[in-house]
N, C-alpha and C positions, 0 to 999 in steps of 0.2 A: 246569234248562235255561237259564233267563234269566241266572242267575249266570254260567254258563260262557260264554254269548254275550257278556256284558259284559266278561269277562276277555279273550276272544280278540280282540274288535274294539271298542275303547273309542270309536272314532269313529262307530260305527253307532248309529242310533236304533231303538228297538223299540216298536212299538205293539201292546199286548197286551190280551187278555181273560183275566183271571185273578184272583189274590188279592192280599192286602196285601203279601206279600214282594216281589212284582214291582214294586209302586209305590215301594218304598224305594230303588230304583236310580236314579241321576241321569239316565241316558239312556233310561229306560224310562217310557213313557206309558201308564197304565192307562186303557183306553177303556171298559171295562165290568167290574164285579166279578162273580166266579163265583157269588156268592150270589143274584144276579139272574137267573141262567141255569140253575141246576141243578134240574131237575124230573125226579123219578124215579117210575116206576110209571105204569101205563096211565091210571088215573083222574086222577092229578095232571097228567099231560101234557094230557089233554083239557080239564081245568079252566083250564089256562094256555096254551091254544093261541094265543089272541090275542097274549099277551105274547111267545111264542116266535116268531111270525111277525114282530112288530115288531122283535125283536132281530135276526132274520135280515136284514131289510131294512136296518136300521141298519148292520149289519156290512158288507153289500155296498156301500152308499154310502160308508162310512168307508174301505174298502179302495180303492175307485176314486179317491177324493179324495187318499188318502195316496200312491198309486202305489208300492207297495213293490217292492223287488228280488226278494223271495221271501216267500211266506206259509208258515209252519210250523204245520201243524195237529197238535194233540196229543190222541190218544184220541178220546172223545166222537163215535162214528161217525154216529149219527143226524143230528146237526147238520153235522159236518165233511165227510161225503161229499157232501152237497148243496152245501156251500160249495166243495168241490174242483171240482165240475162247473161252477159259476159262474166260478171263477177260471180254469179251463182255457179257457173261452169268452172270457175277458178277456185271454188270453195272458200270464197272470201265473204264474210258476213256483210249483209246489206241492211242498213237502216234508211228509211225514207221519211224525210221531214217535209211537211206541207204536201198533202195529197193532190194528185191530179184531180181535176173536177169531173171525175167519173160519174158523179151523181147528176151532172148536167148533160154530158154527152160522152160518146165513146165508152159506154159501160163495159164493153168487151175487155177493156184494159184491166178490169178487176181480176181476170184470170191470170194476166201477166204478173200482177202484184202478188197474187196467191203463190205463184210458182217461184218467183225470183226474189221477193223481198222478205227478209227475215222478220222485220217489224216495221209497221207503218205508224208514224206519229202525226196526228191530225191537229188542225188548228180551228176547226169549225165544229160547234157542238153537235149538229145534226149528222156529221160524218160518222160518228161512232155507231149510231143506229143504222145508218146506211150500210156500213161494212158488216154489221151483225147479221143482216139479211143474207149475206154470202158466207156466213160462218167464219168471218175473219175478225179476230180480236185486235183492235187498234188502241193506241194510247192517246188520250185526250187530257191535257192539263190546262188548256186555255189558249187564247190567241195572243201571240207576243206583242201585238200592237197595244193591247190593254196595259201591259207593263211599260212599254216605250213611251206612250203618250202620258200616262200618269206621272212618269219620271220627268218628262218635259214640262208638264204643268207645274210640278213641284219646284223645279230648279231653273228653268229657262223662260218661262212664260213672261212676255213683256206686258206692261200696262198700256192701255190705249193711248195715253198722252205721250209716253215715250216712243211708242210705235209710230204714231203719226208725225212726230217731230223728226225722228230718225230718217223716215222715208219721204219727208216733205209732202205730207198729205194734208187735206183740209181737216178742220176740226168738226167733222160730221161722223155719225155712226157709219160703220163699214159693212158692205155686203161683199162677200168673197165670190169670185168667179173661178171655178175649176173646170176648164174646158177639155182637160185630158192631157196626155203626154205624147200623143202621136199626131202627126200632121192631119191625117184623115179625120180624127176626132175633132180637132180644133177647127178645121175648115167647116164642119157641119154644125157645130154647136156654138162657137164663139159669136157668130153674127146674131143668132137668136138671143143670146145672153146680153149682148151690147144693145140690141133693140129694146129688150126688156128694161134695161137700166134707165132709159129715157123717161119712164113713168115715175121714177123715184129721185130725180135730180135735186128736187127742192129739199128733201129730207135726208138723203143718204149719199154716200160716195161708194163707187164700185172699184174694186181692185182685182186685177187678174193675177192668178198664181201661175207664173211662167214655168214651163218645163225646162230643166237644165239642158236637155238634149236638143232643144229647138231654138234657133236663132231669133233674136228680137225682131228682126226685119220681117219674119214670117207673120207675126202678129199684126204688124202695121198695115197689112192688106185690108184689114177690117177695122182697125183701131185708130187709123190716122186722123180721122175727123173728130172722133169722140175723145181722143187723148186720155183714155182710161189708164191709170198707172199700172205697170206690169212689174211684179217683184219676182225675182228668180231665187230659188233655194230658200224661200221664206214661207212656205205653205203652212207649216205648223204655227209660226208666229201669226200669220194672217188669220187662220182659223180660230186661234185662241182669243182674238179681239173682235171678230166679226159678229154682227147681230144675226146674220143668216147667210145662206150660200146657195148658189146654183151650181150643181155638181154633175159631172158626167158619171156614168155608171162605172162600177169597179171598186177597187180597194178604197178609193177616195171617199166613197159614201160612208164606209165604216170609220175612217179617220175623222171625217166631219162629225159623225155622231159621238165619237169618243171625246171630242172637244166641246160637246154640248152645244153645238151650233145647229139650229134648225135648218133644214135643207129641202130643196126641190131637186129631184133627180131628172136629168135630161139625157135623152138617147135619140140619136138620129143616125141612120145608116142608108146605104143604097137600097133600092127596092129589092134587088136580088139577094143581097146579104141578109136583109130582114126576113125575106121569104124563107131562105135557108135556115135561119136561126129559129123561126117559128116551127119548122118541120123537124129539126134535128136536136134542138136543145130542150131538154125535158125539165124545165123549172117554171115555177109560177111567177117569179119576180126577177128583175134584172139587177136590183141593188142588194148588196150583201146584208144591209140592215134588215130589209124585209125577208130575205131568205132565212136569216138566223132567227128572227122573231116569228116567222111563218105567218105573217099578216102584214097588211099595208100600213106600216108605221109612217113611212115617208112617201110622198106623192111621186109617182113615176110618170113622166111625160114622154111617151114613146111615139116615134115617127111623126104622124100628122098632129098629134097632141102636143108635140114639142114646138110650140109657137110662142111668139112674144106675148100675145094676149093671155094665153093660159098660164104661162110662166108668171106673168104680172099678177093675175088673179090669185095664184097659189102663194106667191111671195107676200102679197098683202095680208093673207091670213096669218102667216108666220110672224109678220112684223107688227100688225095692228089688232089682231084678234087674240086677246089674252088666253082664252080657253084653248084655242088651237095650239098656241105656243106652249102652254103648260102641259098639254096632253103629250106632245112629241118629246118634251124634256123628261117627262115621267117614263115614257117608253125607253128613252136612252138609259135611264137608271137600271131598268130591267135588263136591257141589252148587256150592260157592263157586268152584271151578275152572271149572265150566261157565259161570258167570255173568260171567267176564271179569276181567282184571287191573286194578289200580288205574288211575284216569284215564279211566274209561269215558265219562263225559259229555263231557269235553274232547276225547277222540278222536272222538266222534260229531260234535261241533260242527266240528272241523277238517275232517272228511270232508264236512260240509255246505258249508263254504266252498269246499273244493276242487271239489266237484261244481257249485256255483253259478257258479264262474268258467269252467266249460266250457259253460254253457248260452247 
């Protein structure tokens, strides 16, 4: 988003809360790094409540002193919706990029958005119709991942031979394992994935996409005997050469689809968490691919169904059944069309500037 803003208006200055990439731009001033802000999980939030309050106070003061033309809030609803309320009272225009998942749960947040956000910019095609039910007109130009991954495939995609040689892998077709980016996810899904791998050792090699925030020793608790290779910061490279993938639910399912990699989606949680999710989350699917397509394009193995046997059966279809493989790849083409044509981020930014000029 910041890259696009810098291109569209080189005279503007941007005061941001984010990561290292933002700080590399000459007209971008990084006020706070995301590593100091990202607290996930109920217990962790309680433990860092004091730091969260200090960060919020710092942000309010910083914004007032900076007197920006507009504040663009990105995702992170727990923090950002409170900030939107403050900004509204300060008569500072508020744009919100990447909507909270109000269509899944906490639908009451729609009223907060109506009151405090001047314009919502969404990235999922069904979100435009969702907000229309509440008489809120949002902007949808497409999903930025469609642009990002298309560019990666065009300029950075490795060929299989180079990839295997660079990472000292076997000369076998690859199946990618994406067990998630949080320890709880990895703990529940990686053992199932590694057990599934045993059925394909003669024909394929499995490679784990390691999360940068997780130490390699954490994976060794389940991976020590199988010695499945782990690659960190190479998820896109891995997906671009893999024949198929076992993927935890979330954004990774969409990334896998955009790389034209057939996948099986795996989800396991505690019994209590799953019960709560069943009662409070109002969606028919857990993967973004199926949510966007509004049909079961990819197989979702949930709770008890997320077993090595069922994962093996589904993976065999994707690898050895030409009809099943062709069907999912054709659905991926349809998915990409729904996610917008090239230039998504730039069109969104141009729309922001256009709307800002009318406020």
